[in-house]
C-alpha positions in Angstrom: 12.7 3.5 -15.0 13.2 4.7 -18.6 14.8 3.5 -21.6 16.8 6.3 -23.6 17.9 5.4 -27.2 20.7 7.6 -28.9 20.9 8.2 -32.8 23.8 10.0 -34.0 23.6 10.0 -37.8 26.5 10.6 -38.6 27.0 7.1 -40.5 29.8 5.7 -37.8 28.4 5.6 -34.5 25.8 3.0 -33.8 22.5 3.9 -31.7 23.0 3.5 -28.4 20.4 2.3 -25.7 20.9 3.2 -21.8 18.9 2.5 -18.9 18.3 5.3 -16.7 17.3 3.7 -13.3 15.6 6.9 -11.3 12.2 8.6 -11.5 14.1 11.7 -12.7 17.1 12.7 -14.3 18.9 15.3 -16.5 19.8 14.6 -20.0 22.1 16.5 -22.3 25.8 17.9 -22.3 26.0 20.0 -19.3 27.5 19.8 -16.3 24.3 19.0 -14.5 23.2 16.2 -16.6 22.6 12.7 -15.1 23.3 11.6 -18.6 25.8 13.3 -20.6 25.6 12.9 -24.9 29.0 14.2 -25.8 29.7 15.5 -29.0 25.7 16.7 -29.0 24.5 19.5 -31.8 24.9 23.4 -30.9 20.5 22.8 -31.4 20.6 20.3 -28.3 19.0 21.2 -24.8 19.3 19.9 -21.6 16.2 18.9 -20.4 14.5 17.2 -17.2 12.7 14.1 -17.5 10.2 13.5 -14.4 8.3 10.2 -14.2 4.6 11.1 -13.2 1.6 8.3 -12.8 2.0 5.2 -14.7 3.7 5.1 -17.6 3.7 9.1 -17.9 6.2 11.6 -17.9 6.8 15.2 -18.5 9.9 16.9 -20.4 10.9 20.5 -19.4 14.2 22.1 -21.0 16.6 23.4 -18.4 19.2 25.3 -20.2 19.2 28.8 -20.7 18.4 29.2 -24.5 16.1 31.4 -27.0 13.2 29.8 -27.6 13.2 27.5 -30.8 11.7 24.4 -32.3 13.5 21.9 -30.0 12.0 23.8 -26.8 8.8 23.7 -28.4 9.1 20.2 -29.1 10.7 18.8 -25.9 7.9 20.8 -23.2 5.4 18.9 -22.5 3.6 15.3 -21.1 4.0 12.3 -23.0 2.4 8.5 -22.5 4.9 5.6 -22.6 7.3 6.8 -25.2 8.7 10.6 -27.3 10.8 11.2 -29.7 13.2 14.2 -30.0 15.4 15.3 -33.0 18.1 17.9 -32.4 19.7 18.5 -35.6 22.0 15.4 -36.1 20.8 13.7 -33.3 17.8 12.0 -32.3 16.6 10.9 -28.9 14.2 7.6 -28.1 12.9 8.2 -24.6 10.8 4.9 -23.1 9.2 5.1 -20.0 9.4 0.9 -18.5 7.3 -0.3 -15.4 9.4 -0.6 -12.3 8.3 -4.1 -11.3 10.1 -5.4 -15.4 12.9 -4.5 -14.3 16.3 -6.9 -13.1 17.0 -6.1 -9.7 20.7 -6.0 -8.9 22.1 -9.4 -7.7 19.1 -10.7 -9.1 19.7 -14.2 -10.8 19.5 -14.1 -14.5 16.9 -17.0 -14.9 15.1 -16.1 -11.8 14.5 -12.5 -13.1 13.3 -13.6 -16.3 11.0 -15.8 -14.9 9.5 -13.0 -12.8 9.5 -10.7 -15.5 7.3 -13.0 -17.9 4.8 -13.9 -15.1 4.2 -9.8 -14.4 4.4 -9.3 -17.7 1.8 -11.7 -18.9 -0.4 -11.3 -15.7 -0.1 -7.6 -14.4 -1.2 -4.5 -16.3 1.0 -1.3 -15.7 0.5 -0.1 -12.3 -1.1 3.3 -11.7 -1.9 3.3 -8.1 -0.6 2.8 -5.6 2.1 5.5 -6.0 4.4 7.9 -4.0 4.6 11.3 -4.5 7.7 13.2 -3.8 6.8 17.0 -3.0 9.5 18.9 -5.0 9.8 21.7 -7.2 8.8 19.2 -9.8 7.0 16.6 -7.9 8.1 12.9 -8.7 5.9 10.3 -9.1 6.3 6.2 -8.6 3.8 3.6 -9.4 4.4 0.3 -8.3 1.8 -2.9 -8.0 0.2 -3.8 -4.8 1.6 -6.2 -2.4 5.4 -5.2 -3.6 7.7 -2.8 -1.8 9.5 0.6 -2.8 13.2 1.2 -1.2 13.8 5.0 -1.4 17.7 6.6 -0.8 20.4 7.5 -2.8 21.8 3.8 -4.0 21.2 2.8 -7.4 19.8 -0.2 -5.5 17.1 1.9 -4.4 14.1 2.2 -6.8 12.4 5.5 -5.9 16.3 7.0 -5.8 16.5 11.0 -4.0 19.0 13.0 -4.3 19.5 14.7 -1.4 22.4 15.6 1.3 20.5 14.2 4.3 18.9 11.1 2.6 21.2 7.9 3.3 21.9 5.2 0.3 19.1 3.1 1.5 16.7 5.3 4.0 13.4 3.7 3.9 11.0 1.1 2.6 7.6 1.7 1.3 5.0 -1.2 0.7 1.4 -1.5 -0.1 -1.1 -4.1 0.3 -4.7 -3.8 -0.2 -4.9 0.1 0.2 -2.9 0.3 3.4 0.4 1.8 3.7 3.5 0.8 5.9 7.0 2.8 5.8 10.0 1.1 7.6 13.4 2.7 8.3 16.4 0.9 6.8 19.6 2.0 7.9 20.6 3.1 11.2 20.6 6.8 12.0 17.9 7.0 8.8 15.4 9.8 10.1 11.8 8.7 9.1 8.7 10.8 10.7 5.3 10.2 10.0 3.0 13.5 10.8 5.7 14.7 12.4 7.0 11.7 14.8 9.9 10.1 14.4 9.4 6.4 14.1 11.9 3.4 14.4 9.7 0.7 13.8 7.4 -0.4 10.7 4.2 2.0 11.1 1.3 1.7 9.0 0.0 4.6 7.4 -3.8 6.0 6.0 -4.7 8.4 3.2 -3.6 12.1 4.7 -0.5 10.6 6.3 2.8 12.6 5.7 6.0 11.0 5.5 9.1 12.9 6.3 12.6 11.4 5.0 15.6 13.0 6.5 14.4 16.7 7.0 13.5 17.9 4.0 11.6 15.3 1.7 8.4 14.8 2.0 6.4 11.8 0.6 2.9 10.8 0.1 1.3 7.8 -0.5 -1.9 7.9 -3.1 -4.4 5.0 -3.1 -6.6 6.1 -5.6 -8.1 8.7 -8.2 -9.4 10.9 -5.5 -6.4 11.3 -3.4 -4.4 12.9 -6.4 -7.5 15.2 -6.5 -6.8 15.9 -3.1 -3.6 16.8 -3.8 -4.1 18.8 -6.3 -6.7 20.8 -4.9 -5.6 20.9 -1.2 -1.6 19.9 -0.9 -2.1 16.3 0.3 -4.4 13.7 0.4 -8.1 13.7 2.9 -7.5 11.5 6.0 -9.2 8.6 6.2 -9.6 5.3 8.2 -6.9 2.8 7.8 -8.0 -0.3 6.3 -7.6 -3.2 8.6 -4.2 -4.6 8.0 -4.7 -7.9 9.6 -4.9 -11.0 9.1 -2.3 -11.1 6.9 -0.1 -13.4 5.2 3.6 -12.9 5.1 6.6 -14.4 3.6 10.6 -13.7 3.2 11.2 -16.2 0.5 11.9 -14.2 -2.9 10.3 -16.8 -5.1 6.8 -16.4 -3.0 4.8 -13.1 -4.5 3.7 -10.9 -3.1 6.0 -10.9 0.3 3.0 -9.4 2.5 -0.7 -9.9 1.5 -4.0 -8.5 3.3 -6.9 -10.9 3.6 -9.3 -7.8 3.9 -13.0 -9.4 2.5 -10.9 -12.1 0.5 -13.0 -15.4 1.5 -10.4 -18.0 0.2 -6.6 -16.9 -0.3 -5.1 -19.7 -2.7 -1.2 -20.5 -2.4 0.2 -22.2 -5.7 2.4 -21.8 -8.8 -0.3 -21.1 -11.0 -0.1 -17.4 -11.8 -3.4 -17.1 -10.8 -2.5 -17.7 -7.1 -3.0 -15.0 -4.6 0.3 -16.2 -3.2 2.4 -17.1 -5.9 5.0 -19.6 -5.1 8.1 -20.1 -8.1 9.4 -23.6 -6.9 9.4 -26.3 -8.9 8.6 -28.4 -5.9 5.3 -26.3 -5.1 1.9 -27.6 -6.8 -0.3 -25.6 -9.2 -2.4 -25.3 -6.4 -0.8 -26.1 -3.7 -3.1 -25.0 -0.6 -6.3 -22.9 0.3 -6.8 -21.0 3.4 -10.5 -20.3 4.1 -11.4 -17.4 6.3 -14.8 -17.6 5.9 -15.7 -19.8 8.3 -15.9 -18.4 12.0 -13.1 -15.7 13.2 -9.7 -18.2 12.8 -8.8 -19.5 9.5 -9.2 -23.6 7.9 -6.1 -24.7 5.9 -6.9 -26.7 3.2 -3.9 -29.3 1.3 -4.4 -29.6 -2.0 -0.8 -30.2 -2.9 1.3 -33.7 -4.2 4.6 -32.7 -1.9 2.4 -32.0 1.4 2.0 -29.1 3.6 2.9 -28.8 7.2 0.9 -26.7 10.0 3.3 -25.6 13.1 5.3 -28.9 12.1 2.4 -31.5 11.3 1.5 -32.6 8.0 -1.9 -32.2 6.5 -4.1 -34.9 5.4 -4.3 -34.5 1.3 -8.2 -32.4 0.7 -8.8 -32.0 4.8 -9.4 -28.6 5.9 -7.9 -28.1 9.1 -9.7 -25.4 11.4 -7.1 -22.9 13.7 -8.0 -20.3 15.7 -7.3 -16.4 15.6 -3.4 -17.0 16.1 0.2 -17.2 14.8 0.4 -19.8 12.2 3.4 -21.6 10.2 2.8 -23.2 6.9 5.9 -25.1 6.0 5.6 -25.4 2.1 9.2 -27.5 1.9 12.5 -26.5 0.4 13.2 -23.6 2.9 9.9 -21.7 2.0 7.4 -20.9 4.6 4.4 -18.8 5.0 3.1 -16.7 7.8 -0.6 -16.3 8.5 -0.6 -13.2 11.5 -3.5 -11.9 13.4 -1.6 -9.3 14.4 1.4 -7.0 15.0 2.5 -9.2 17.8 2.3 -12.3 15.1 4.1 -10.6 12.1 7.0 -9.2 14.8 7.5 -13.1 15.8 7.7 -13.9 12.1 10.2 -10.9 11.2 12.7 -11.5 13.9 13.2 -15.2 12.6 15.9 -16.0 10.8 15.3 -16.9 6.8 16.3 -20.2 5.7 19.3 -20.5 3.4 17.6 -22.1 0.3 21.4 -22.8 -1.3 22.1 -25.3 1.7 18.1 -26.5 1.5 16.3 -28.0 -1.5 13.8 -30.9 -2.7 16.5 -33.2 -3.8 18.0 -33.4 0.3 14.2 -34.5 1.5 13.9 -38.3 1.7 10.8 -39.4 0.0 7.7 -40.9 2.2 7.7 -44.7 2.7 11.5 -44.6 2.9 13.4 -47.2 4.7 12.6 -46.9 8.6 14.7 -44.5 10.3 15.5 -43.6 13.8 12.4 -42.2 15.9 13.4 -39.2 16.4 13.0 -36.6 13.8 13.5 -32.6 12.8 13.0 -30.9 9.5 15.7 -29.7 7.5 14.1 -25.9 7.8 14.1 -26.0 11.5 17.5 -27.5 11.7 18.6 -24.6 10.2 17.5 -21.8 12.0 18.3 -23.7 15.0 14.7 -24.1 15.9 13.3 -27.4 16.3 9.3 -26.9 16.2 8.5 -30.3 15.4 9.4 -33.7 16.0 8.5 -37.3 17.0 8.8 -38.7 20.3 8.4 -42.0 21.4 7.8 -45.3 19.5 7.6 -45.1 15.6 4.4 -45.6 14.2 4.9 -45.8 10.7 3.5 -43.7 8.1 0.0 -42.8 8.4 -2.0 -40.0 7.3 -2.6 -37.4 9.8 -6.2 -36.2 10.8 -7.8 -33.7 13.4 -8.6 -36.3 15.8 -5.4 -37.7 16.1 -3.0 -34.5 16.2 -2.1 -35.3 19.6 -2.0 -37.8 22.2 -0.7 -38.8 25.3 2.7 -41.1 25.4 3.7 -43.4 28.3 5.1 -40.5 29.9 2.3 -37.9 30.1 4.5 -35.7 27.3 2.3 -34.5 24.5 3.6 -35.7 21.1 2.7 -35.4 17.5 1.5 -38.1 16.1 0.8 -38.8 12.3 3.2 -39.3 9.2 6.7 -37.9 10.0 7.7 -35.3 7.7 9.9 -35.1 4.4 12.1 -33.2 5.4 13.9 -34.4 8.2 17.3 -35.0 9.4 18.5 -37.6 12.2 19.2 -35.7 15.4 21.5 -36.5 17.8 19.3 -38.3 20.2 18.6 -41.2 17.1 22.5 -41.7 17.1 22.5 -42.4 20.8 19.9 -44.7 20.6 21.6 -47.0 17.9 24.9 -46.8 19.7 22.5 -48.3 23.0 20.9 -50.9 20.9 24.6 -51.7 19.6 25.9 -51.5 23.3 22.9 -54.3 24.6 24.0 -56.7 21.9 27.0 -56.9 22.6 26.4 -57.3 26.2 24.5 -59.9 26.2 27.6 -62.1 25.0 28.9 -63.7 28.0 32.8 -63.6 26.6 31.9 -59.5 26.2 33.7 -57.1 29.0 31.6 -54.9 30.8 34.3 -51.9 31.6 34.1 -49.5 28.5 37.8 -49.4 28.1 38.7 -53.0 28.1 35.9 -53.0 25.6 37.4 -50.6 23.2 40.8 -52.0 23.4 39.2 -55.4 22.9 37.8 -53.9 19.6 40.8 -52.8 18.6 42.7 -56.3 19.1 39.9 -57.9 16.9 39.8 -55.6 14.6 43.9 -56.1 13.9 43.6 -59.9 14.3 40.8 -59.8 11.7 43.3 -57.6 9.2 46.2 -59.7 9.9 44.2 -63.0 8.8 43.2 -61.5 5.6 46.3 -60.6 4.3 47.5 -64.0 5.5 44.6 -66.0 3.5 45.1 -63.1 0.5 49.2 -63.8 0.1 48.8 -67.8 0.5 46.0 -67.6 -2.5 48.6 -65.2 -4.5 51.5 -67.4 -3.9 49.2 -70.4 -5.4 47.9 -68.3 -8.0 51.6 -67.3 -9.6 53.4 -70.6 -8.6 
């Protein structure tokens, strides 16, 4: 989380710029240095750089040497940037916002969009923050709604060098001043207030998280927590904020992945950077939908999109607010992007256990437009087909393309089975039942002829014979025309 620029001033070497992806690092020419500068001047001193809150960081000379001017220049706390001169070597150190870094295996175009949006709409994060209790405390500030991976791997934002810490040990996320810690790898030891956990656990201010057997991490929500740490060694315990209802998403195109509703009356979802839940997909409207929590104990879902929104598989009419009770609600934005409204931990576990849709195999271009030619009467969404779960289907006779209204959500068919009535979804694929219906219709058409046999084997043999005869006749006709033409 630092940019390091080194200038040797030798008239030959060009300045070098390095990216340090750890909150604490040793820079110098010694054996313990994370960044080794070969050929540095004798006056160069190994120093420890440690991230603090926001963009501030501290520097401390650690190499045994008599006090000189270079030591005076290095030791201290800096805000954002610092420049040190060691003889013929100049070092410029700049702290970087963690949410503006390109992630591992993240496509460059997708990272550019995310970084540009974050830089234009967010300020440098100070709180929430994590604090690792070491000889020199290490801080990690991040944006509310994001998550922090802790471990020894280069993929982790908060890298911890300790023998009892695994490569990807744990994840701590924050939303609306509420923290959640989750062990990642099998065998990762994570304890909260002395009790080992194996599942995602919500934290309150004052809770102590122990990673492995030696690394203690504190969660800081505000300056008050920081003051408590400085005076008593830990934040004062408070009542955890209400974590539900919340909005969840699995797609990397949706930010944040978890949003606590809290006291907000309306949650906006869309491609507009000002939306509470931002979706970086071209088929999603600027203002796609609203989730209204101000009426009753449940929620109203209002569609304001162009391409449509599906709730539990049924398409909403544009501009209509559909009231729903306090239960698990799945909202499909098409193109493999789904969000869920959860009112309890059980709802959250249901959504987390389901496999995410493979975005590489699902795209808006594959989805037929509404008003296309009449297809078989049974459809299943692409997103459901990809995950192996059929949560929407239209049974019975086709009813055309009409808007779904609240009064016509369900009706009883001839068989007494409750069926969804309304506009067929944009993201459908014909099921096997539709193919069987076509075969049955073809059989009924052929069986209406008095010359067509009823036996299946005889019928297939006759079809093959007729095909051969037709091919021979066409070949003969073509041969005659060819002889007459070239004669």
